[in-house]
C-alpha positions as CSV (number, residue, x, y, z in Angstrom):
1,M,-8.4,10.6,-3.5
2,K,-7.1,9.1,-6.7
3,L,-9.3,6.7,-8.6
4,Y,-7.8,4.1,-10.9
5,S,-9.4,2.6,-13.9
6,I,-9.6,-1.2,-14.1
7,R,-6.6,-1.3,-16.5
8,E,-4.5,1.0,-14.3
9,F,-5.4,-1.0,-11.2
10,A,-4.6,-4.3,-12.8
11,E,-1.2,-3.1,-13.9
12,K,-0.5,-1.7,-10.4
13,L,-1.4,-5.1,-8.8
14,G,0.3,-7.1,-11.5
15,V,-2.9,-9.1,-12.4
16,S,-5.1,-9.2,-15.5
17,V,-8.2,-7.2,-16.0
18,S,-10.2,-10.4,-16.1
19,T,-8.9,-11.4,-12.7
20,L,-10.2,-8.1,-11.3
21,R,-13.6,-8.8,-12.9
22,A,-13.6,-12.3,-11.4
23,W,-12.8,-10.8,-7.9
24,N,-15.7,-8.5,-8.3
25,R,-18.1,-11.3,-9.2
26,E,-16.8,-13.3,-6.2
27,G,-17.1,-10.3,-3.9
28,K,-13.4,-10.4,-3.0
29,L,-12.7,-6.8,-4.3
30,V,-15.8,-4.8,-5.1
31,P,-14.9,-1.5,-7.0
32,L,-16.7,1.8,-6.9
33,R,-18.9,2.5,-9.9
34,T,-19.2,5.8,-11.9
35,P,-22.6,7.0,-13.0
36,T,-21.8,5.4,-16.4
37,N,-21.2,2.1,-14.5
38,K,-17.4,2.0,-15.0
39,R,-15.2,0.4,-12.3
40,R,-12.9,2.6,-10.2
41,Y,-10.5,1.5,-7.6
42,T,-8.8,3.4,-4.7
43,E,-5.5,3.1,-2.8
44,D,-7.3,1.5,0.1
45,M,-8.5,-1.2,-2.3
46,F,-4.9,-1.7,-3.4
47,Y,-3.9,-2.5,0.2
48,Q,-6.9,-4.7,0.6
49,A,-6.0,-6.7,-2.5
50,L,-2.4,-7.2,-1.2
51,G,-3.8,-8.4,2.1
52,I,-2.3,-5.6,4.2
53,G,-4.1,-3.0,6.1
54,K,-3.4,0.7,5.6
55,R,-0.8,1.8,8.1
56,K,-2.6,3.8,10.8
57,E,0.2,4.3,13.3
58,T,3.3,6.4,12.5
59,K,6.6,4.7,12.0
60,K,9.3,5.0,14.6
61,T,13.0,5.2,13.9
62,V,15.4,3.6,16.2
63,I,19.1,4.4,16.1
64,Y,21.8,2.4,17.7
65,A,25.3,3.8,18.0
66,R,28.4,2.7,19.8
67,V,32.1,3.6,20.1
68,S,35.1,1.3,20.2
69,S,36.7,3.0,23.2
70,A,35.8,5.1,26.2
71,G,37.8,7.9,24.8
72,Q,35.4,8.2,21.9
73,K,32.3,8.4,24.1
74,P,31.9,12.2,23.6
75,D,31.6,11.4,19.9
76,L,28.2,9.8,20.5
77,E,26.7,13.2,21.1
78,N,27.5,14.1,17.5
């Protein structure tokens, strides 16, 4: 699990460091703390800040194919 410093995380989100500090005071986005009391952020916190949940289900791919004539129907197998 990669941990981001407050500066790295601010750049990743496109906000200022002071905004992250304010979010911490307001309880909107509470970072982890190192033994030396420095703020560290995770990828899950990034998704939380963007307001999206981490994707738990796998993506599905759907393919649609058609031919312009009945004579080309065997081409669909390719």
